[in-house]
N, C-alpha and C positions, 0 to 999 in steps of 0.2 A: 402310647403317646403318639406314634402317626394319625392313629385313627381320631385323636383328639385336634390333634395339628391341621388336618385333612377337611373333619367338621366344621371346626373355624373358618377354613378358607370358603367352605361352601356358602356358610352362614353370612359372610362378609359381601361375596358376590350374592346373594337372596338380598339382602339391604341395600346394596349399590345399584340395582340391577330396578327396585322400586324407588330410589331416592333419584327422580327426574329432577335434571337440571333444566330451568326452563329460564324465559325472560318473562317477567311479569311486566304491565303496564297499567298504567290507571290515571285517572284524571280526580283531582282533588278539587273540591270547591265550598261555598258556606251555602246555605239555605235560602240565599238570592241569587245562585248560579254562577256566582265570580269566584273566579279560580284564586286559588291558595295557593300564596310563594312559600317557600319554607318550610312545609309541613313534611317531619321528621319519619321516615319508616326505619322501624328498628323492627330488623327480624332475629327472630330467637335463636341462636347461636353463632350468628352473622354479627356484620356493623352493621349495614343498611344506607341510607340516602335521604336527600331532601328532592321537595317538589321544584321545580323551575319557576320562570315568571308566568308561564302559561298553566301552572299547577299541574305536569305531567311529571312522572313518576317511571322512570324506565330502569329495572334490575334485574341482574339475575339472581334467581334463587333454588332452590335445592325442595322438590317437595315430598312427602306434605311438608309447612309452614304454618309457623304463628306470627302474625302479622300484626305489630302495634303503631298507631299513626297519633302521632302528638304537637301540636303547634298552640304555643302562647296565645292566649286568647280564646280557644277553643277546647272543649271535650274530647280526651282523651279516647277513642275508640281502636279495641283490638279483637280479631277472628281469627279462626285457621282456616286453611285452604289445601285442597287435595288434586286440585287442576286448575287451569287460566282460561281466561276466555282468550278468541284469538283477536281480538282487536283492544281498546281503551277501556278498562271496568272503569265507571265513574264513582266516587266515595263523597258524599257530604258529610261536612262536622258540623257540629252544633257548637255555637257561640256560647261560652263561658261568660257568664254574668258576673264572675267574682274577681276576672282578670282582663286587663287593657295591655295591650301591645298589637301594633299593625307591625306587617311582614312590609318593608320598604327595601328598594334597588339601589336607589341612587349613589348613597352612600360609599356604594365600593362595587356598582355595579353588579353585583349579584345579592341574593334574598339576604336579609339579616331582620332582627327584632328592632323595633326601634329603639329600644328599652338598652340595646347593647351596643348601638354605635357611637363614636369617640366627636361626634358634632350635632349641636340642636337640630331638632328638624319638627314640622309642621307635616300634618297627611289630611286632605280634602275627601270626605266621599261623595259619591251621587249623591245619597240623601242632602247631604249639604246645601251642594247646588241645587238642587230643587227646593228645598224646603225655604231656600232665601231667594229665591226666584232669581237667579244670576243668571243670567243670558248672554255673557263673556266670561270670560276667565279670570280676569282682573278684579270682578264685582267681588266675588268668594274671598281674592287674595286680600284684599284689602280690610278685612274681616280678621285678619292673624294678628296675633300679636309682635309686633316689631316692624311691619311693612306700610312701606303708605307707597300710594298709587297717585300719582299729580300727571292728570292729565296726560293718563296712559302710562305714563313711566314709573316704573316698580322703582323702591328702593326698600333693601334690608337693613336694618337698624344705621340710617344712616349715612351708610356709605354713599348713596348719590344724593344728587340737588335733581333739579330741573334742567335738563341741558337742552331741550327744544327739541326732541326727537331721535337727537343723534347720539348714538354709542349708548349701550347700558353694558353695565357692571354686573349684570343678572343674566347666566346663560337659561336661556327657553330650550327645553327638550320636548319632543311629541315621538312618543315609543323607542327613547334613550336613542335622538338624534337631533342634532338644534336644529332648531327653527326659528332663527333671527333672518331680517331680510339682507342684501347683500351690498347695499349701498349704505342705509344709515345703521345698520345692525342693530336694529330696534324690533320688537313683537311686533305683530299684528295681533292682538286681541281680537278683533271681531273675524278672524280667518281661522280660528283653531275650532274645532268641532266638540264644543261643550258637550250637547248632547251624548256622545257616545265616551265619555272621559269615565274609565271608572274610579279612577284616585289620582289625586294629582300629590308630588312630593316636593317639599319645599325644605332645602338642605340651606343651614343657613351658615355663614363663613366662605375665605376662598379656599373653591374648590379646582383650582387652575392644573393641579397636579394629574386629576383625570379628564377635566373636560376643555382645558386650554383655554385662549382667552375668552374674553366674557365672565368669565365665573370669579371674577375678583370677588365680588360680596356673596354669591350664592348659585345654587341650581334650581329651576323650579320645572320638576319632571311631570310631562302629560302623559299617563298609561289609558292607552285605548280596550274599552272592556271587550272581550272576546267570548263569540257566541258559543253556549254550551249545548248540552244533549236536549234543551226544552227552548221551543220559538220564544221570542218575547218582542214583543209590539208597543209601542208607545206612541200616542198622538199629544201633543200638548198645544193647547192655545191660549194666548193671554192678551189684553187689551186694557189701555187705561187713558188716564190724562195729567196734566201738569195743573195745580192749583195756582192762584197768583200771589206771587212775593210779596210778604206782609207787607215792607214797609215802601212799595212802588207802587205810585199812584198815579205817576204821568210817564212820558215817554212809550218804549213799546208794548209791556202791559197793558197801559191802558186804553191802547188802540186794540186788542185782540177783540175780535166779537164771535171768534169760533175760537172751542178748547184747542189746546195745543197738544195732539193724540199719539198715542206710541202701543204698539201692538204686534202679533208673531206669532206663527205656528211653524211648530216642528214635528215630522215623524222619524222614528227611528225604530229600525228593526234589524232584527239576529236572531241566525237560524243555522242550523248544523245540515248540511247534505252531503251525507255519506262522507268523505275524507276530508270534506271543504267547511267550513265557519266563517260564515258571511256575516260582516257587521254594515248595517248601509243608512246612512240617513240624509235628509235635506230641509232645509229652516228658510223663512222669509222673516225680516223684520221690518219695522218703518218706525220711524223716529223724527213724527215733526220738529222734536229741539223747543229747548227753552228761551232762545236767544234769537234776534233778527240774525239772520244766514247761516244757522247751523240744525242741521237736519240729514237722513241718512235713510239710504232703501237697501238691504243687504239680502244677497241669495248666494246659498250657499248648497253646497253636497258633496259629501262622502261616502267611499267605499275602505273597506278591509276586508281583506281575504287572507283565512289563514288554512295550507295545505298540507296533510301529510301523509304520504304515498302508500297506502295500503300494505305494500310490500317492503316495504323501509322505514317503520316508524323509527328510526333515529333522525331521518330527514325531517325538517319544520321548515317551511314556505310561507313567508309573509309578505302579504301584496296593499299596497294601498295606494287610492288617491285623492284628492280635496281639491275644490274648486272652488271659487268666490268671486263675484262680483259685488262690488260697492259704489255708492254714486251719490251724492247730493251735495252741502255746502260746506264749508269749513270756516270756524268762528277762530279767530288768531286769541285776540285780547281788546278788553274795552276799552273805552278815552276817559272815563268819568266812573268813579263810585256811586255816584248819584243814579245813574242807573245804567247798571253793569249788562246789561242784558242787552243793548245798543252797540257795537263795533268800532273801536278807533278807526278813523274813517282811511280806507283802502287797505284795509287787511284780510279781508271773509274773500273767499274761492269759492270758485265751480269745480268739483273735481269727480271723477269715476276711476275707479282701484279695480284692476283684478289681482286675484293671486292664484295660485295652482300649482301642486307639486305632486310626485309619483313617490313612489319609495318600494324598493324591494329588499327582503331578508332573507339568508339563507342559516340557517340553523343545522347542525350536525353533531350526534352526540356520538364521541369518539368510545367512550365506554360510561358506563354507568353515574361516572364524575368528574369528566370531562368533554367540552363540548368547545366548536368554533364557529363562529358568528362571522357574515360577510353583511355587510350591509352598505346602502347605497340609497342617496335622495338628491333628487331635482328638483329646486323651489324655484320659482319666476313670481317677481313684485314688478307689477304694471301701474305707474301712477300718473295718470292724466291728468292737465288743470288748465283752467283759463287764463293763469298768469304766468306763462311761459317757465314753468317750473318741473315740468315733466323729466320721466326718469323712469329706467326699466333698467332690473338688476335681476343676473340669473347666479345661483349656487348650486353646485355641484359638491356634493357630500360624499368619502367613503371612508369605509371603517372596516378593518379585518383585527376580531378581540379572539382569543382564545383564553378559556377559563378551564382551571383544574383543582382536584381537592388533591393537594400534595399528599396528605398523611392524614388520617383519622384514625385514633384509638383511645380509647375511653372518653376522656373528658378534654383532649387534646385533639383539635383537628387544624390544619394550614391549607388554606386555599390562594391562589395564584389566577389574578387577573393583567393579562396584559395585551397590546395591540398596538395598530400604526392607522394613523388618518391621515388622508391628504383631503385638501379642498379648494377647491377654483372657484373664485366670483369674477364677473363682469358687468360691470356699469355701464350703460350706455343714456346718455343726456346731454342735451347742443347745450343748454345755458347755465343748469344749475352746476353740474358738478364737470361735466365734459365725460370722455369717454375714458374708462380703467379698466384694468384686469390684477386679479391680485390671486395670490398660491400661498398654500399655506400646508405643513406638512409636522406630522409629530408621533413621537412614540413615546406610548407610556407602560408603566410596571407598579402592580402594586401587590404588596403581600397581607392579608389576614391570617391571624395568629390567634387561637381560641384557645386559652387552656386551663380547666376550670372555671373559676369567676373570673377569671381576667380575658379581656379581648384587645387585640394590638393590631394597630394597622398602621405601613410604610409603605409609601410610594414615591413616584418620582415622573418628572415629564420635562421631554426636549421638546421643542417646537420651533420651528424657522418660519419666517410671515417675509412677505415679498408684493409692494405693490409697485405695478410699474417699473420705474428705472428707479426707483428708492432704494438705497441701501437693505440688504437683507439682514433682518433682526433675527436673534435667536433668543429665544427664553426657557433657561432649565430653572425647572420648581420644583419642590420639596415638600410633602407631608408627613404628619406622622401624628399617632393618638392611642390611647388608649382608654380603654373603660373598664371598671372594674365594680362586680356585684358584691357590695357589705354586707348587706344584710338582707333578711327576706324583703325585698319590694325596693330595694335600694340599690340605685345605681349611681358610681360614682364617673367622672369624663375629664378627657383632658387632651387639645389639639393644639396643632399648630401646623401652617399652613402657609405657602407663600402664592403670592397672585400676580399676575400678568394682565393686561388688556392692549392688544394694536390699536391705534386709532381708527376709526371706522373713515371709509371714502368721504362720508358728508361732512365730518369734523377737519379732513385734509382740504377739500377742495370747494366744499359748497362756495356759492358767491350768488349774492340774492338779498334782495329789499321788499319789506313788507312793510308800507306806511310809515312811520317813521325810525326803522329799525333796518339797519343793513348790515348782511352778515359777510366776514370776510374770512378769505381760505388761507389756511397755514400749514404749506405742506411740507413746513421742517418739522413738526410736533415728535417729540418721542413717546413712546409706550409706557405704560403705567406699570407700576411695577411694586411691589411691596407684602406683608406679610399678613394675617389675623392669629389671633390664638383665644382661646377658650378656657376656662373653666365652668362646670355644670354638676348638678347633682338630681337626678331625678328618684320622687318619693310616690311609690304606687301603695293604695292604699285601700282597705275593703273594712269596713266596720258597719254595725247597725243597717245593714242592707245598703251603704253607699259603697260606690267601687269609683275610681279615679285614680289622679296623679297629680302632684303639682311640683314643677320644675321652674330651676334657678340656674343661672349661669351670669359670670362678670366674663367683658369681652375686650379686647384692644385689638387696634388695627391700624396701622403706620404704613401710610404708602409716601412713594417718589411719584414727583412727575404726573400725580392725578389732573384729567382734565377738566377744565371746567371752563365756561364762556364767560367773557370778560369783555365789558364797554372801557373801547379806547382809540386811539389815532392810531392806525396800522397804514401807513404810507408803503407802496412798493420800495420805494426810495427815499431817506429821511431828509434828501437834501432837496426834494422836490416843494414847489408851492403847494401850500395846504388845496384840500380839496374835500367836500363835504361826504363823497362817497366813499372816503377811508375811514371814517367815522363811523365804528360801530361794535359788532360782538365779534368776536374772535376765540376759536379754543386755544387755551391756552395751559401750560403745564404749569402747574402748582407745585414747587420741588419739593415739599415736606410737608403733611399731613397726619395728624395722629385723630383717632376716633375712640373713644372709651365710652362706656357704660355697663350697666347691666339690666337684666330681664328675667321677670318672676310669671308663669303659667300655670292655671290651672285648668283641671278639668273635672267634673264629678257627675254622676249620674244616680240616682236612687228611683227603686220602684216599689209603689206603695198599694199594692193591687191591682186597681186596672188604671191607675195613674202614675205618670213617667215622669222624672223631673232632670233635665238635664242643663248644666252650666258649663262654660267654657269662656275665658276670658286672660287675661293679660296685663302687665306693665312693661314697659320699655324707659329705657333713661339712657340718653346719649349726649355725649358732649364730641363739636365734629371741630376740632382746634384746625387753624390755619399756620402751621409754625414758621410760615415766610413771615407774618406779621410780627415776630417777636423783635423788639427794638425798633420798630418802625410806626410811624403814623397810622393810624386803625382810619383807614380809608379802602376805599376800591381799588386795588385786589388784595391791600392788606389788612383787612379786618381781621378777628381775633377769630371770629370761626367763619366756617364754611359757609356758602349761601344756601336759602331754600331748606335748612334742617329744622325738626323739629325738639326740642328739649325730652319734651314727654308724651307719652301716647298709650291712651289706655284705649281697651278694647272688651267688651260684653256682649255673651249671647244667651240669650233664657228661651228655654224650651219645655212647655208644658203640652202633656199628651194624656186623655183622659176618654178612654173609649174610642171613638170616632173622631172626637176632637182635639186639636190643637190650638196651641196661642204662644206666639214665638215672639221675642223683644232682643233687638240688635242695637248696640249703642257706641259709639267713638268718642275722643275727643285728645285733640293735637293742641297744644301748646304754641305761641306765638312762634312764626319765624324768629331762628335766633341772628338771622343776616341776610339781607334782601340789596339787591343792586341797586346804588344810588339813581340810575338810570330811571328805572320804572316808577321810583317815588318822584323823581322830577316831571317822567312825563305824563302822566294817569293824575287826572285832576282829583284832587281830596285826600290822594293816599296820602302825603308828607304832612298835611294839616296836622297839626300836636299828636305825629308819627302814629298816622289812626291805622299806616300799615300794620301794626305789630299787635292789636287786638282784632284786625280782620282776618287775619290769617290764623288764627288760631280755631280750629274749629270743634264743635259739637254738634252730631247729629245722632238721633234714634229712628229707629224702624219700627216699626209694628204688624204682623201677622197672624192671620186668624186661619184654620182649614177644618174642613169635615171631609170623612170621609164617606161620601156618599154610599159606596159599595164596595166591594172588593177589589173591583178594578177601575174606581173610577174616583179622585180626591178633587175639591174645589180650595181653593183657598183668597185670602184677600189679603194685600198689603197695603200700609199707608205708608209710604219712605219718606224720609225726613219730618215726622208727624208734627214735630214741632215748628215749624217752615223757617230753621234756623238758615242764615248767610255767611259765610265765609270764602275767602280766599285763596282757594287749591294751590295756584301759580301766579305768579303775576299776570293782572288782568284774564284771571278767569277766576267766577265764582261757582259755586255747585248748585245743584240742580235745585228747586223750589219744592214745597211737598208735592208728592205727585202720587194717584191712587193706582191701585190695578187689581187685576181678576183674572183668577189662571186656573184652569181648567186640563189636569193631568188623568188620560188613560192610558192602565198600564195592563194586555191581559196577551 
């Protein structure tokens, strides 16, 4: 018996001596060298882990081991290993054409499959940006269901109208950090390096519990492409011209003797140099514009570097810098619907804009399932013009974040995300705003629980905000959601989230005039607060060689103190004599609003030999009520509906590819404004005649594109945008671009 026991001890000792405990490191990507987040690594006899936002997996295993890699939307891959490389292994997964499901991070700040999140979300890939010849991010966003862009102001599901560039209810992130200006709190679309963006995630609904002020109606997160092992270079050149509008035969266009041109060139490069992953780009564009006093010239450069020390692979350091100069003329609004390409007298200006930012991010993997992240960003916007409305704004953003997989066993998994943020802003302006400083601090926490077919999340945030000597405002908010995988390919979801937004410096202090419009400050504005909820279902399908999904949701939002610009007489002293300079627009709080509606979207794809057909689109129905109007005379500001919203929005995109040829078609329709300021109806000649503003604000535009792949590296595309040359009014006094033709050449090698 002793001999048997002694032999067993020797056998176990021999087995343990050969079962080497090592740290396995790999980088997971698709065949386009794009990092894949949320890839599951299962080790036979162990639990395993998932890849992070850079596609990296760091996990301790015992050799020899059998590894299984899986990710929804990609084919499973498995193999055995008996040794590991000293650095990161590179693993490529092949897309599974029978399944659709992107991995996203915006919903919970860590990787999730889009089908399993608790709110509606859209995802834009780099291919879509190139196919649609989008030179700025908002040009791609407006092609998605439920999203409207009005003179660069983005609205999701009717939660925002036109606010003259002051205050965004949609938070815009670049690599998970806010990138809104410090004075107007608005996005600068021409500044974002679209050529280096791998994925854009659009989260619909109140998201303030995770992202704070300005995330009342959603979040747009721009993700930079990280270099892979294979060098990549892209050169894009485009050029084109505007066609004459159909109904304009006098005025501005009748005097044009030379074509109104637009052109641009972009160079982007990604390459790995030892432990450094480098992404860089430079772009130049020129647009003569299609209106008098409306043109721009943009120069922009971008650098992103990721570094992981060879002797400490648990640490990842990211650095980025971006700079831009934009100069030209700015068109504010027209004065006559008979020739909407001529500005209202005294409203144009010559400008010179500078923007730049630097980032530093440190990620440290404490264990295979937990990490700490420290992020910091400095962002400057400088606006110079010839109308005495110049301003400079600085933003310092800092965040500490901790993520941990608290528990994982079988079908159950618990993830924790918590963090602290601190933001400081400074605005310098002589006459437009004056000089102001702001401080914002917040703490947030979210728990994501997965159990079998259920996914739950619950979270909260407390945020404190102060500008100058105004009172300190606190905003505690809460969110919760559930997703249930009911049947094969059927996902049900429900969510509730509270939202808030602090007034921007522009809304509080802007004091200016342009043409017949006066903007009057109101430092007594209250923050916007409220909630939104959603019920939705997503059904994936695959039959007869067709793969795709259909998504349907109903939503309700209710907000108090919503900030809208309202025309009126706002003297500092009600007893003072009448003075025209106090007659104009001022940001006002609307005490009670309700926005409700529903949305249906779909995407499908079918391959028939060498022919591939893709269809994507949706319909959104919105009713934006102004509850302050109940029992009152229907006039500004007591109209039944909030201003500048559309009730019906339809989007459709079709793509056909056969061998080296491609044909694409995009179209949208927006119903007329439900409400419009009476001031503009009276001011702009022709808008009030037979209520012409109503059909004039209904938009229907279609774009056509044709492409030919000259070689493996070179693709040639032709575009006819607004191919039917339709004209409509996007916002008061601003009409859309007439038909224009463009040619684009892209080299990728």
